[in-house]
ROGU-436472 format. One record per residue (C-alpha): residue in three letters; x, y, z. Coordinates in steps of 0.05 Angstrom, whole numbers, plus 32768, in hexadecimal, padded with zeros to 4 digits. Example, Ala and Ser with C-alpha at 12.3 -4.5 7.8 and 13.67 -1.06 7.14 Angstrom:
<sites>
+-----+------+------+------+
!   r !   px !   py !   pz !
+-----+------+------+------+
! Ala ! 80F6 ! 7FA6 ! 809C !
! Ser ! 8111 ! 7FEB ! 808F !
+-----+------+------+------+
</sites>
This chain:
<sites>
+-----+------+------+------+
!   r !   px !   py !   pz !
+-----+------+------+------+
! Met ! 8974 ! 8771 ! 8964 !
! Ser ! 8934 ! 8798 ! 8956 !
! Phe ! 8936 ! 87CF ! 891E !
! Glu ! 893D ! 880D ! 8948 !
! Ser ! 8975 ! 87DD ! 8963 !
! Ile ! 8997 ! 87DC ! 8922 !
! Arg ! 8987 ! 882D ! 8913 !
! Ala ! 89A8 ! 883F ! 8957 !
! Leu ! 89EC ! 882A ! 8943 !
! Val ! 89F0 ! 8866 ! 890D !
! Asn ! 89B8 ! 8887 ! 892E !
! Glu ! 89F0 ! 88C9 ! 892F !
! Asp ! 89F9 ! 88B9 ! 88E8 !
! Leu ! 89B2 ! 88B3 ! 88D1 !
! Ser ! 89A6 ! 88FB ! 88FD !
! Ala ! 89D8 ! 891B ! 88DB !
! Thr ! 89BD ! 88FE ! 8893 !
! Asp ! 8974 ! 891B ! 889B !
! Arg ! 899C ! 895F ! 88B3 !
! Phe ! 89C3 ! 895D ! 8872 !
! Ile ! 898A ! 894B ! 884B !
! Ile ! 895E ! 8991 ! 8862 !
! Ser ! 89A6 ! 89B0 ! 8858 !
! Lys ! 89A2 ! 89A1 ! 880D !
! Leu ! 8961 ! 89AE ! 87FA !
! Glu ! 8956 ! 89F9 ! 880E !
! Ser ! 8930 ! 8A17 ! 87DB !
! Asn ! 8910 ! 8A62 ! 87D8 !
! Ile ! 88D1 ! 8A3A ! 87B3 !
! Pro ! 88A5 ! 8A34 ! 87EB !
! Leu ! 887B ! 89FA ! 87CA !
! Val ! 88BA ! 89CF ! 87C3 !
! Arg ! 88D0 ! 89E0 ! 8816 !
! Gln ! 8888 ! 89CD ! 8825 !
! Met ! 887A ! 898D ! 87F4 !
! Ile ! 88CC ! 896B ! 880A !
! Glu ! 88B2 ! 8986 ! 8852 !
! Tyr ! 887A ! 895A ! 8852 !
! Val ! 8891 ! 891D ! 8831 !
! Leu ! 88D0 ! 8912 ! 885D !
! Ser ! 889D ! 8920 ! 889D !
! Cys ! 887C ! 88E6 ! 8887 !
! Gly ! 88AB ! 88B6 ! 88A1 !
! Gly ! 88C5 ! 8879 ! 887B !
! Lys ! 88FD ! 8846 ! 8899 !
! Arg ! 893F ! 886C ! 8876 !
! Val ! 895C ! 881B ! 886B !
! Arg ! 897C ! 883C ! 8831 !
! Pro ! 89AF ! 8874 ! 8859 !
! Leu ! 89A5 ! 8849 ! 8890 !
! Leu ! 89CC ! 8809 ! 885F !
! Leu ! 8A02 ! 8836 ! 8848 !
! Leu ! 8A11 ! 8857 ! 8892 !
! Leu ! 8A13 ! 880F ! 88AC !
! Ser ! 8A4C ! 87F9 ! 886B !
! Ala ! 8A70 ! 8830 ! 8878 !
! Arg ! 8A78 ! 881F ! 88C1 !
! Ala ! 8A7F ! 87DA ! 88BB !
! Leu ! 8AC4 ! 87E7 ! 8896 !
! Asn ! 8ADC ! 882B ! 88B2 !
! Gln ! 8AC8 ! 8853 ! 88EC !
! Asn ! 8AEF ! 888A ! 88D0 !
! Val ! 8AC6 ! 8893 ! 8890 !
! Glu ! 8AB3 ! 88D3 ! 887A !
! Asn ! 8A85 ! 88EE ! 8847 !
! His ! 8A47 ! 88A9 ! 8853 !
! Val ! 8A1D ! 88E7 ! 8878 !
! Asp ! 8A17 ! 890B ! 882D !
! Leu ! 8A17 ! 88C6 ! 8807 !
! Ala ! 89E8 ! 88AA ! 8833 !
! Ala ! 89BC ! 88EE ! 8826 !
! Ala ! 89C5 ! 88EB ! 87D3 !
! Val ! 89AA ! 889A ! 87D3 !
! Glu ! 8963 ! 88B8 ! 8809 !
! Leu ! 8957 ! 88EF ! 87D5 !
! Ile ! 8958 ! 88B2 ! 87A0 !
! His ! 8928 ! 888F ! 87B9 !
! Thr ! 8901 ! 88C7 ! 87CE !
! Ala ! 88FC ! 88DE ! 8788 !
! Thr ! 88E8 ! 88A4 ! 8773 !
! Leu ! 88AE ! 8899 ! 87A7 !
! Leu ! 888C ! 88D6 ! 8791 !
! His ! 889B ! 88C9 ! 873D !
! Asp ! 887C ! 8883 ! 8758 !
! Asp ! 883A ! 8899 ! 8776 !
! Val ! 882D ! 88C6 ! 873A !
! Val ! 8838 ! 8891 ! 870C !
! Asp ! 8811 ! 8861 ! 873A !
! His ! 87DA ! 8894 ! 874D !
! Ser ! 87EC ! 8886 ! 8792 !
! Ser ! 87BC ! 88A3 ! 87C7 !
! Leu ! 87DD ! 8885 ! 880A !
! Arg ! 8830 ! 8878 ! 881C !
! Arg ! 883D ! 886C ! 8866 !
! Gly ! 87F8 ! 887C ! 887A !
! His ! 87F9 ! 88BE ! 8860 !
! Lys ! 87E0 ! 88DB ! 8822 !
! Thr ! 880D ! 88E4 ! 87E6 !
! Ala ! 8827 ! 8927 ! 87D2 !
! Asn ! 8808 ! 8917 ! 878D !
! Ile ! 87CA ! 8918 ! 87AD !
! Ile ! 87D1 ! 895D ! 87D4 !
! Trp ! 8807 ! 8981 ! 879F !
! Gly ! 87EC ! 895E ! 8766 !
! Gly ! 8814 ! 8933 ! 8737 !
! Asp ! 8830 ! 8967 ! 8707 !
! Thr ! 8859 ! 8988 ! 8748 !
! Ser ! 8864 ! 894E ! 8763 !
! Val ! 8890 ! 892C ! 8727 !
! Leu ! 88B0 ! 896C ! 872C !
! Val ! 88C4 ! 8978 ! 8774 !
! Gly ! 88DD ! 8926 ! 8763 !
! Asp ! 890E ! 8942 ! 872B !
! Phe ! 892A ! 897B ! 8769 !
! Leu ! 893A ! 8941 ! 878D !
! Tyr ! 8959 ! 891A ! 8759 !
! Ser ! 8983 ! 895B ! 8743 !
! Arg ! 8999 ! 896B ! 8789 !
! Ala ! 89AC ! 891A ! 879D !
! Phe ! 89D4 ! 891C ! 8759 !
! Gln ! 89F9 ! 895F ! 8774 !
! Ile ! 8A06 ! 894B ! 87B7 !
! Val ! 8A31 ! 890A ! 8790 !
! Val ! 8A53 ! 8936 ! 8762 !
! Asp ! 8A6D ! 895A ! 879E !
! Gln ! 8A91 ! 891B ! 87BC !
! Lys ! 8AC3 ! 891D ! 877C !
! His ! 8AC5 ! 88D1 ! 877B !
! Pro ! 8AC0 ! 88C6 ! 8734 !
! Ala ! 8AAE ! 8871 ! 8740 !
! Ile ! 8A79 ! 8880 ! 876F !
! Thr ! 8A5E ! 88C0 ! 873B !
! Glu ! 8A5B ! 8884 ! 86FE !
! Ile ! 8A3D ! 8857 ! 872A !
! Phe ! 8A09 ! 888F ! 8746 !
! Ala ! 8A03 ! 889D ! 86FB !
! Asn ! 89F8 ! 884D ! 86E2 !
! Ser ! 89CC ! 883C ! 8720 !
! Thr ! 899A ! 887A ! 871E !
! His ! 8996 ! 886A ! 86CC !
! Phe ! 8985 ! 8821 ! 86E1 !
! Ile ! 8950 ! 882A ! 8711 !
! Thr ! 892B ! 8858 ! 86E0 !
! Glu ! 892A ! 881F ! 86B1 !
! Gly ! 890B ! 87F7 ! 86DD !
! Glu ! 88D7 ! 8826 ! 86F2 !
! Ile ! 88C8 ! 8826 ! 86A7 !
! Met ! 88C7 ! 87DD ! 86A0 !
! Gln ! 8898 ! 87D7 ! 86DC !
! Leu ! 886D ! 8808 ! 86BE !
! Thr ! 8862 ! 87E8 ! 867D !
! Asn ! 885B ! 87A9 ! 8694 !
! Cys ! 8819 ! 87B9 ! 86B9 !
! His ! 87D9 ! 8793 ! 86A7 !
! Asn ! 880C ! 875A ! 8690 !
! Pro ! 87F3 ! 871C ! 86AE !
! Asp ! 882B ! 86EE ! 8680 !
! Thr ! 885F ! 8713 ! 86B1 !
! Thr ! 8894 ! 86E6 ! 86C3 !
! Glu ! 88BD ! 86D8 ! 8700 !
! Gln ! 88FE ! 86E7 ! 86DA !
! Phe ! 88DC ! 872B ! 86C2 !
! Tyr ! 88C0 ! 8739 ! 86FD !
! Phe ! 8903 ! 8734 ! 872A !
! Asp ! 8926 ! 875C ! 86F4 !
! Ile ! 88F8 ! 8790 ! 8707 !
! Ile ! 8907 ! 8792 ! 8755 !
! His ! 894F ! 878D ! 874E !
! Arg ! 894C ! 87CD ! 871D !
! Lys ! 8912 ! 87F6 ! 8744 !
! Thr ! 892B ! 87E6 ! 8788 !
! Ala ! 8963 ! 87AE ! 878E !
! Lys ! 898E ! 87DE ! 876D !
! Leu ! 898F ! 8820 ! 87A0 !
! Phe ! 8994 ! 87ED ! 87DA !
! Glu ! 89D5 ! 87D6 ! 87BD !
! Val ! 89F0 ! 8816 ! 87A9 !
! Ser ! 89E6 ! 8828 ! 87EF !
! Ala ! 8A12 ! 87EF ! 8810 !
! Gln ! 8A45 ! 87F8 ! 87D5 !
! Phe ! 8A4C ! 884B ! 87DF !
! Gly ! 8A5B ! 882D ! 882E !
! Ala ! 8A8D ! 8807 ! 8823 !
! Met ! 8AB1 ! 882F ! 87E3 !
! Leu ! 8AB7 ! 8873 ! 8819 !
! Ala ! 8ADF ! 883A ! 884A !
! Thr ! 8B02 ! 8812 ! 882B !
! Asp ! 8B2E ! 8802 ! 87EB !
! Ala ! 8B25 ! 87B7 ! 87F9 !
! Glu ! 8B00 ! 8795 ! 87B9 !
! Pro ! 8AE5 ! 8761 ! 87D4 !
! Gln ! 8AC1 ! 8783 ! 880F !
! Val ! 8AA6 ! 87BC ! 87E4 !
! His ! 8A87 ! 8776 ! 87B1 !
! Ala ! 8A6E ! 8761 ! 87EF !
! Met ! 8A4D ! 8797 ! 880E !
! Arg ! 8A28 ! 87A5 ! 87C7 !
! Asp ! 8A11 ! 8760 ! 87C5 !
! Tyr ! 89F6 ! 875F ! 8805 !
! Gly ! 89CC ! 87A0 ! 87F8 !
! Met ! 89B0 ! 8781 ! 87B8 !
! His ! 899B ! 8743 ! 87D1 !
! Leu ! 8979 ! 8768 ! 8815 !
! Gly ! 8956 ! 8796 ! 87DC !
! Met ! 8936 ! 875A ! 87BC !
! Ala ! 8926 ! 873C ! 87FC !
! Tyr ! 890C ! 8782 ! 8811 !
! Gln ! 88E9 ! 8789 ! 87D8 !
! Leu ! 88C0 ! 8745 ! 87D7 !
! Ile ! 88AD ! 8752 ! 881B !
! Asp ! 8892 ! 879A ! 8803 !
! Asp ! 8865 ! 8768 ! 87BF !
! Ala ! 884F ! 8734 ! 8800 !
! Leu ! 8837 ! 8769 ! 8835 !
! Asp ! 880A ! 878E ! 87F7 !
! Tyr ! 87E3 ! 8752 ! 8805 !
! Ala ! 87E5 ! 8751 ! 884E !
! Pro ! 87A1 ! 8751 ! 8873 !
! Ser ! 87AA ! 8790 ! 8895 !
! Ser ! 87CB ! 87D5 ! 8872 !
! Asp ! 87D4 ! 87F5 ! 88B4 !
! Gln ! 8812 ! 87F1 ! 88AF !
! Thr ! 882B ! 87F1 ! 8872 !
! Gly ! 8806 ! 8838 ! 8870 !
! Lys ! 87FA ! 881F ! 882C !
! Ala ! 87A3 ! 87FB ! 8818 !
! Ile ! 87A1 ! 87B6 ! 880A !
! Gly ! 87B0 ! 8799 ! 87CA !
! Gln ! 87C9 ! 87D9 ! 87AB !
! Asp ! 87F5 ! 87BC ! 877B !
! Leu ! 87BF ! 8796 ! 8761 !
! Ser ! 8798 ! 87CF ! 874D !
! Glu ! 87CB ! 87ED ! 872C !
! Gly ! 87DD ! 87B7 ! 86FB !
! Lys ! 8825 ! 879A ! 8717 !
! Thr ! 8831 ! 875A ! 871C !
! Thr ! 8850 ! 8745 ! 8754 !
! Leu ! 8871 ! 8702 ! 876C !
! Pro ! 8834 ! 86F0 ! 8795 !
! Leu ! 8806 ! 86F0 ! 8754 !
! Ile ! 883C ! 86DB ! 8721 !
! His ! 8843 ! 8694 ! 875C !
! Ala ! 87EE ! 8698 ! 876D !
! Met ! 87E6 ! 8694 ! 8721 !
! Lys ! 8815 ! 865C ! 870A !
! Lys ! 8801 ! 8636 ! 8745 !
! Ser ! 87B1 ! 863F ! 8725 !
! Lys ! 8782 ! 8632 ! 86F7 !
! Gly ! 873C ! 8631 ! 86CD !
! Ala ! 8716 ! 866C ! 86F2 !
! Asp ! 8743 ! 867A ! 8726 !
! Leu ! 8778 ! 868A ! 86F7 !
! Asp ! 8747 ! 86AE ! 86CB !
! Leu ! 873A ! 86DA ! 870C !
! Leu ! 8784 ! 86E8 ! 870B !
! Arg ! 8795 ! 86FE ! 86D3 !
! Ser ! 874B ! 8726 ! 86BC !
! Ala ! 8760 ! 8754 ! 86FE !
! Ile ! 87A3 ! 875B ! 86EA !
! Lys ! 8792 ! 876A ! 86A0 !
! Glu ! 8759 ! 87A4 ! 86C0 !
! Gly ! 877B ! 87BE ! 86FD !
! Ser ! 8746 ! 87A7 ! 8729 !
! Ser ! 873E ! 8793 ! 877F !
! Lys ! 86FA ! 8782 ! 876D !
! Glu ! 86FC ! 873C ! 877D !
! Leu ! 872E ! 8746 ! 87B3 !
! Gln ! 8713 ! 8712 ! 87DE !
! Asn ! 8711 ! 86E4 ! 87B8 !
! Ile ! 8759 ! 86E8 ! 879B !
! Leu ! 8778 ! 86FB ! 87E2 !
! Gly ! 875B ! 86AB ! 87E7 !
! Ile ! 8778 ! 8698 ! 87AB !
! Ile ! 87BE ! 86B2 ! 87C1 !
! Glu ! 87B7 ! 8694 ! 8809 !
! Ser ! 879E ! 8652 ! 87E7 !
! Thr ! 87DA ! 864D ! 87B5 !
! Glu ! 880F ! 865F ! 87F1 !
! Ala ! 882C ! 8699 ! 87C9 !
! Ile ! 8838 ! 86C5 ! 87FC !
! Lys ! 8866 ! 8690 ! 8824 !
! Tyr ! 8884 ! 868F ! 87D9 !
! Thr ! 8890 ! 86C7 ! 87DD !
! Ser ! 88B2 ! 86D0 ! 8822 !
! Asp ! 88D9 ! 868C ! 8816 !
! Thr ! 88F4 ! 86B4 ! 87D5 !
! Ala ! 8904 ! 86EE ! 8803 !
! Lys ! 892D ! 86CE ! 8834 !
! His ! 8950 ! 86A3 ! 8800 !
! His ! 896B ! 86EC ! 87E8 !
! Ala ! 8975 ! 8700 ! 883A !
! Arg ! 89A1 ! 86C1 ! 8843 !
! Lys ! 89C6 ! 86CF ! 880F !
! Ala ! 89D0 ! 871F ! 8823 !
! Arg ! 89EC ! 8703 ! 886A !
! Glu ! 8A1C ! 86CD ! 8846 !
! Ala ! 8A39 ! 8709 ! 8817 !
! Leu ! 8A4A ! 872F ! 885D !
! Ala ! 8A76 ! 86F0 ! 8872 !
! Ala ! 8AAE ! 8719 ! 8850 !
! Ile ! 8AA0 ! 874D ! 8878 !
! Pro ! 8ACE ! 8754 ! 88C8 !
! Ala ! 8AA2 ! 874E ! 88FC !
! Thr ! 8A89 ! 8783 ! 891E !
! Pro ! 8A46 ! 879D ! 893E !
! His ! 8A3F ! 87B9 ! 88FD !
! Arg ! 8A48 ! 877D ! 88D4 !
! Lys ! 8A19 ! 8760 ! 890C !
! Ala ! 89E3 ! 8796 ! 88FD !
! Met ! 89E5 ! 8793 ! 88B5 !
! Glu ! 89D5 ! 8745 ! 88BB !
! Glu ! 899F ! 8758 ! 88F2 !
! Leu ! 8981 ! 8786 ! 88B8 !
! Ser ! 897B ! 874C ! 888C !
! Asp ! 894B ! 8728 ! 88BE !
! Phe ! 8921 ! 8763 ! 88C8 !
! Val ! 891C ! 8775 ! 8877 !
! Val ! 88F8 ! 8731 ! 8873 !
! Glu ! 88D6 ! 872B ! 88BF !
! Arg ! 88B3 ! 876E ! 88B8 !
! Ser ! 886C ! 877B ! 88AC !
! Tyr ! 887B ! 87C0 ! 889A !
+-----+------+------+------+
</sites>
């Protein structure tokens, strides 16, 4: 099943989510409208709202309020992207100029805050105390992950465990709550809610691992970002951690120096080291482990086309090239 086929199962819900987002982002400030329209028009796979919608539909075909919450998680995701691009001084995302390049960092941060506040308004409007509490705790957790990543930049001594903690917080958590919220709207059965939560967490881990592997892919045509961008930002991701573990002498010195300096000037040599240490395969295998754990979590969910699509989504996440 292709990604388009997975989306097709909830295409009506996804269209409704986009319409709901647009309706909630109305503003009398022209710049806000202009920036938001630009950011939304730059695409994106909408994986997080897709995950929430599939989770809800897999457990209850008559679920309500799922579109509202799908919009909220997408707004949080978009806000974090705006903030990330400012922090990382990124110039390219999904093949388009980033908002901070066009309008400046100050404006991007404030519009990101605008999206955060709208997301919270949407969640509070649901009048679902448990979801509101989880949402509040999760956004705090996600922000901690971003701060951990920022303060850990240019650190060649980053451990695998610390790296996993960062990606759990900054990426996997929003996947986790997306799947969990869908289930919470659909059923009161805690084992199924917990199963969906675990599925989302492992899917999110796999997703970020593949993202970090793709940063060292031969071409940025599909990923929409420059090759070695993480290295130039001083981010010590799993491919580099594994490459350093397997390297010694001049190769190890080169990797450590590049991370400390946030420099990709020796990128071709670094790519050679990454290839020779099979760091991309190691990262991909780790992602596949999490994808398998995600699939296993779905054993507690009744067999439906939507559950099948979630199984296929775990395959897509680790097989994708963008």
